[in-house]
N, C-alpha and C positions, 0 to 999 in steps of 0.2 A: 650350267652357263659358262661359256669360255671367259677366261680372265685376260687382263692386259698382259702383254709381254713387255717387260721393263729391262733395259740395259743402261748401266751408268746413270740411273735416275731419270731415264727418258722412256716415255711410252712409245714403243716402236711398232706395236700391232694392236689393233682395236679389240676390245671385248664386245660381247653381244650388247652390252649396255651403251657403249659409245660408238657403235658401228654406224650411226647416222648423224654424228656430230657435224660433219661437213655439209649435211643437207640444209643446215640453217643459213648457209651463205646467201647473201642478198645483194641487190644492186645498191649503188650509192644514191642517196636522195638529193644530193647537191654536188656541185663541182667545187672542191676546195681550191682556193687560190684565184678563182675567176672573179674579176672585178677588184682585185687587190691594188693598192697604190703602185703604179708603175715604177716609181722611184724607190719604193720599199724603204722609206725613211725610218720607220720604226725598227725594222730589222737591222739595217745597217748602222743605226745609232749605237748598237751593242757590239758591232764587229770591230775588232782591233787590227785584223789583217785579212786581206782577201787575196787569194791566189787563183787566177784563172789558168787552168791546165792547157787550154787552147783558146784562141779568140772566141770561138762559138760554143765550146763544149767543156763541161766539167769545171767545178769551182770548189775550192777549199776555204772554209770560213773559220777564223779564230776569234775567241772572245765570246762565243755563244755557248750557253748551257742549255741543252735541249729540254731540260726539266723546268726551266724558268721562263719559257716563252709566254708572252701575253697572247691573247687571242688574235690581235692585229699582227703581231710578229709571226704567229703560226700561219696565218693566211698569206702573208707576204713571202714566207719561206716556201709554201706550196707553189706559189707563182714562180719563184726563182728556180725551183727544181724543175718545173715544167719547161722553163726557158733554157736552162743550162743542162738539162738532161740528168745530171747527177751532181750532188753536193756532198762534200766530205767534211767531217768534224774529227777532231782529236780530243783525247782526254775526257771522254764522257762517262766518268766513273759513277756519276749519280744516276745514270739511266739503268736502273734495276728493272726487273721483270714488270712490276706494276707500272712504273713510269713509261716503260717501252710501250705497253698496251695503251696507256693513257694518251701518249703522243699520237699513236696511229689512229685512235678513235676520234681525234680532232678532225681528221680528214675524211672519215667515212667508216662504214662497217668493216670489221676485220675478217679476213678470210681464214677458214680452218682447212688446212690442207688434207686431202683425202688419203694421203699415204705417208708423207714425210713425218718422221717422229716428232712428237711435240712435248712441251713441258707438262709435267704432271698436274700442276695447279692452273695453268693457263693454256688451254688447247689452241688459242690463237697464236701462241709462240711456237714456231718450229725451231728445232735444234739441229744445227749442222755440225755434227761431231764425227770426225774421221775415225774414231775408235769404235763406233757402233758397227755391228756386223749384221748385214753387209753395210759398207760405208754409205752414209745417207746421201752423198753427193757423187757417187760414182757415175750416175747417169747424166749429170749435167756439167760436171767438170770437163773442160776442153770441148764444150758444145755450146754454141751461141743460142740464147733463148731470151724470151720475154716471159716473166713469171706467170704461171698458170693461165696461159692464153687459151687453153682448152675450155675454160669456164664460160658460161653465158655472160657473166660480168667479170671479166678478167681484172687483174691487178691494175690499179692506178699507181700508187706508190708502194715501194718496199723499203723497209728500214732495217738495216743489218748492222749488228754490232759484234765484233769478235772479242771474246774474253780471254781465249788462249790462242796464241799464234806460234807458228813454227819459228825456229831460230833463223831459217832462211826459206825463201820460196813462199808460195801461197798467195800471190797477188791476184787481184781481180781486174778484168778489162771490160770497159764499156764501149759501145759503138753508137754513133749518132744516126738515128733513123731519119731525122729531118734532112740531114746533109746527103744521105744516101738517095733519098727521093729527089732532092734539088739537082743532083748531078746527073740524073738520067736524061736521056734525050726527050724532047717534047712529045714525039710520037709514042715512045714507050711509056711515058707517064700517062698519056691519054688511054692507052691500051690497058694498063694496070688498074686505072681508076674505075674501070667497068667490071672488075673481077672481084669475086669473093673466094674464100678458101676455108676448108675444114681444118680446124685445130683439134687435135685428138690427144687423149691421155694414154695412147697405146703403149708408150714406154713404161708407164706405171702398171698397166695391165700385164705387161711382160714380167715386170719385177714381182708382182704378186704371184704369178704362176711359178716363177723361179724359187721364191722364198716361202710361199704358203702364208704370207702375212695377210691378215684381214684388214681391209681398208676402214677409214673413219667416215666414209660416205661414198656417194656415187662417183665413179670416174666418168666425167662428162666428155662429150664431143660437141663442138659449137662451130657455127659458120660466121666468119667475120670478113670485112672488106680487106683487100690486099693493101690498099692505101687508106689510111685512117686519119681523121681530123682530130687533133688534140683540142679538147674543149676549153682549155685554159688559154693557150696561145693562139688558137685558130690556125695553126700551121699543119701542113700535110706531112705525113711520115709513112714510110714503108712499114707494114705490119704483117710480117711472116717470119718464121724462124725455123731452123732445121730440127729442133727437138720436138716441137708440138704441131707444126703445120704439115698435115698429111697430104693434101691434094688441093689443087685449084678447081673450082666448080666450072663446068661448061666447056672445058677443053679436053683433049685426049690425054691419057696417062703420060705419054711421052712428052707432050707439050708441057703438061703440068710439071713434070720432073725437070725439064730444061729450064723453065722459068724459076722454079724454086731453087734449083742448084745455082743458077746465075746470081740470084739475090743473096744467097748464103755465101757464095764465093766473094762477093763484094764486101759483105760485112766482115768476113774473116781476114781479107787480104788488104783492104784499103786502110792503111795506117793513118791517113789524114782524118779519118772519121773517129779515131779511137783515143781513149785516155786509159792509163794504167795506174792503179792505186796499190801502194805497198802498205799493208796493214800494220798498225801498232796496237798494243793492248788497249782496249776500250775505245778504239776508233769506231766511227759510225759512218756509213754511207747510206744516203737516201736517194733513190732514183725514180724516174717516171717510166714505167713499163710501156706506156702508150707510144713512146717515141724513142726508146733505146733498146739495145740488146746487150747482154753481158755474158761473160763466161769466167768461171774460176780457172786458175792455172794449176794443174795437178803435178807440181814439181817439188812438193815439200816433204815427201816421205823419205826417211822413216820418222820424221817429226809428225806431230798431230796438231790439229787446230779445232777450236770449238767456237761456234758463233750462234747467236740467236737472232731470229728475224720475225717481224710482223709484216703482214701483207695487207694493204688496204684494198678492198674491193671497189672497183670503179663503176662506170656506166657501161651500157651495151655499146660496143664499138660502132662508129658510124663514119660515113664519108660525106662531106659537104663540098659539092663542086665549086662553091663560091669561097671556100676557105683559102687562106694565104699560104705563105711559105716562109721558112726561116731566112732563106736567101734574100727575099724581098724586104723583110723586116730588118735585115742586117745592113742594108744598103746605106742608110743614114749613119749608123754607127761606124761602118767601114770608112765612109767619106770623112767623118769627123776625125777618125784616127789618122787618116792620110793627111788631112789638112794640118793637124797638130804636128805630125812629123815634118812636113814641109816647112811649117813656120819655125820649128826648132832648127832645121838645117839652114834657113835663111839668116836667123839670128847668129848662128855659129859662123856662117860665112862672113857676115857683116863684122862680127867681132874680130875675126882673123884679118879682114881687110883693114880695119882700124888699127890693129896692132902693127901690121906691115907698114902702114902709112906713117905711124909715129916713129918707127925705127929706120925709115928711109932717109 
């Protein structure tokens, strides 16, 4: 019987015994965060500082210990991640392997990756270690993707913590799929909403052929809508990515390539959709794969980095024609911000006028 291949304490290739580990992957039985308090009062009661990276996308929270969340705070955090796309935390020293798994399981069943090396004691924990040969992230660094979109039940949330970071470089960038959809023309939105695409694990099949590594389970192909409804927010998002989306169904190969290349180009080049995170030791990022894309930046060699991630399996992707959009939901907030700025400017102008009148 073939045995596991282990490097630096990481299982990088399956044995006969665990070659079907990933076959236990299941669909979520509930939608974490759906119906949570819109104001998230329980969560924000513990927040000492909030930093929004852009008005619509990306938030960093201070004062939260992810191992101490109550059930209500956990649900509100899931809702916040779905709304903001990605939420960052610093100094999560207490989030050891057991706590990492415990946190992920609050939101659904944990995915076991069919190829990426995993922790010896917790197969749900994948290990992203640049020292493992071949490097575990050579195939997705500098390539925009949504985690394991080739699965029948792709990832809802991913929880990534970096334990060892390079002295420089090694950032991660996220892009907002809601905003990508919102900025398309009405005619193109309507066209895309009628399409589905095949998401394939071809890149991992190529890697197994190149390395001879045995997988931990089946390498799946799945068909998903090109425009997806997020079940927590009810907002539409583009759901295709250049790593795993192979082809659009029902159009010619050249048409499929043109559409997918165009969407990939927007994700990569539209800076207004993006936020960039610089890791520190024990920083954590949690993101919603249903509505975001991300890529590592491979600029840190000769330094190395090591992170651990758990991936929560979500529901089967679907499109609801009656679902809303982030842009529509944002209108009230945007108007309130504008009104607040205008009020502040009026008060400032009045104060300046009063000062001028007193000195006249």
